[in-house]
C-alpha positions in Angstrom: 9.0 13.0 -7.4 8.1 9.6 -5.8 10.5 7.9 -3.3 10.9 4.2 -3.1 13.6 2.0 -1.6 15.6 -0.7 -3.6 18.2 -3.4 -2.6 21.2 -3.7 -5.0 24.4 -6.1 -4.4 27.0 -4.2 -2.1 29.6 -4.2 -5.2 26.7 -2.2 -7.2 26.3 0.1 -4.4 29.9 1.1 -3.9 30.3 1.6 -7.5 27.1 3.8 -7.4 28.5 5.9 -4.5 32.0 6.3 -6.0 30.7 7.4 -9.5 28.1 9.8 -7.8 30.9 11.2 -5.9 33.0 11.5 -8.9 30.4 13.2 -10.9 29.2 15.5 -8.0 25.6 14.3 -8.3 23.6 12.3 -5.8 23.1 8.7 -5.9 19.3 9.1 -6.4 20.1 11.2 -9.5 22.5 8.6 -11.0 20.1 5.9 -10.3 17.1 8.1 -12.1 19.3 8.4 -15.0 20.3 4.9 -15.3 16.5 3.7 -14.9 15.7 6.5 -17.4 18.1 5.3 -20.0 17.1 1.6 -19.5 13.4 2.7 -20.1 14.4 4.7 -23.4 16.3 1.7 -24.5 13.2 -0.8 -24.5 10.3 1.4 -25.0 9.7 -0.2 -28.2 9.9 -3.9 -26.7 6.3 -3.2 -25.2 4.6 -2.8 -28.4 2.5 -5.8 -29.5 4.2 -7.8 -31.9 7.9 -6.0 -31.8 10.6 -8.2 -33.0 13.9 -7.8 -32.0 17.0 -8.8 -34.0 20.4 -8.2 -32.4 23.2 -9.4 -30.1 23.5 -10.2 -26.6 26.8 -10.0 -25.1 27.3 -11.9 -21.4 30.6 -11.5 -19.7 30.9 -14.2 -16.8 33.3 -16.5 -14.9 32.1 -19.5 -16.7 30.0 -20.6 -19.5 28.2 -22.9 -17.1 26.6 -19.5 -15.9 24.8 -18.9 -19.0 24.5 -22.3 -20.8 21.0 -23.5 -19.3 19.7 -19.8 -19.9 20.6 -20.1 -23.5 19.0 -23.5 -23.7 15.5 -21.9 -22.1 15.5 -19.4 -25.0 16.9 -21.4 -27.8 13.6 -20.3 -29.7 15.1 -16.9 -29.9 18.7 -17.7 -30.1 19.7 -18.2 -33.5 23.5 -18.9 -32.8 26.1 -18.2 -30.3 29.8 -18.4 -29.7 32.1 -18.3 -26.6 35.5 -16.7 -26.2 38.0 -16.0 -23.4 38.9 -12.5 -22.7 41.2 -11.6 -20.0 40.5 -14.3 -17.9 36.8 -14.3 -18.4 34.1 -16.0 -20.7 32.5 -13.7 -23.3 29.3 -15.5 -25.0 27.9 -13.6 -27.7 24.3 -14.5 -28.9 22.7 -13.6 -32.0 19.2 -13.3 -31.2 15.9 -13.0 -32.9 12.5 -12.8 -31.2 9.7 -10.9 -29.5 10.6 -7.8 -27.7 9.8 -9.4 -24.3 11.5 -12.6 -24.8 14.7 -11.3 -25.7 14.3 -8.7 -22.8 13.6 -11.5 -20.3 16.7 -13.4 -21.7 18.9 -10.3 -21.1 17.6 -9.7 -17.7 17.9 -13.3 -16.8 21.6 -13.4 -18.0 22.3 -9.8 -15.8 21.3 -12.0 -12.9 24.2 -14.6 -13.2 27.0 -12.6 -15.0 29.1 -9.5 -14.6 27.9 -7.8 -17.7 24.8 -8.5 -20.0 23.9 -5.9 -22.6 21.6 -6.4 -25.7 22.4 -4.4 -29.0 20.0 -4.1 -31.8 21.2 -4.9 -35.4 18.1 -3.6 -37.1 
């Protein structure tokens, strides 16, 4: 086992604390499981030449939170739509591109929005 420190937003830390108490597990165990799940979901992205085809869902307070990011990745974004759902903005992007480009897009979005998820379609 290796130990290291991380910095996460206070809101996320509070959610981790609450969930770890509800599940009766340590924060470390919960975070380790989440990281393991993330690593499993992206294991093919690192393969040279891997092409992703899928959708990226981004839930934000404003489209302006995602518009510039979409523009920066227009080579990988085939199309997108923007909806309002319960007072929030849901942007759905159809993406096709190298695994690392799609992953960078999703990670960059995750820094600006409440939720960003890549869903593979093929």
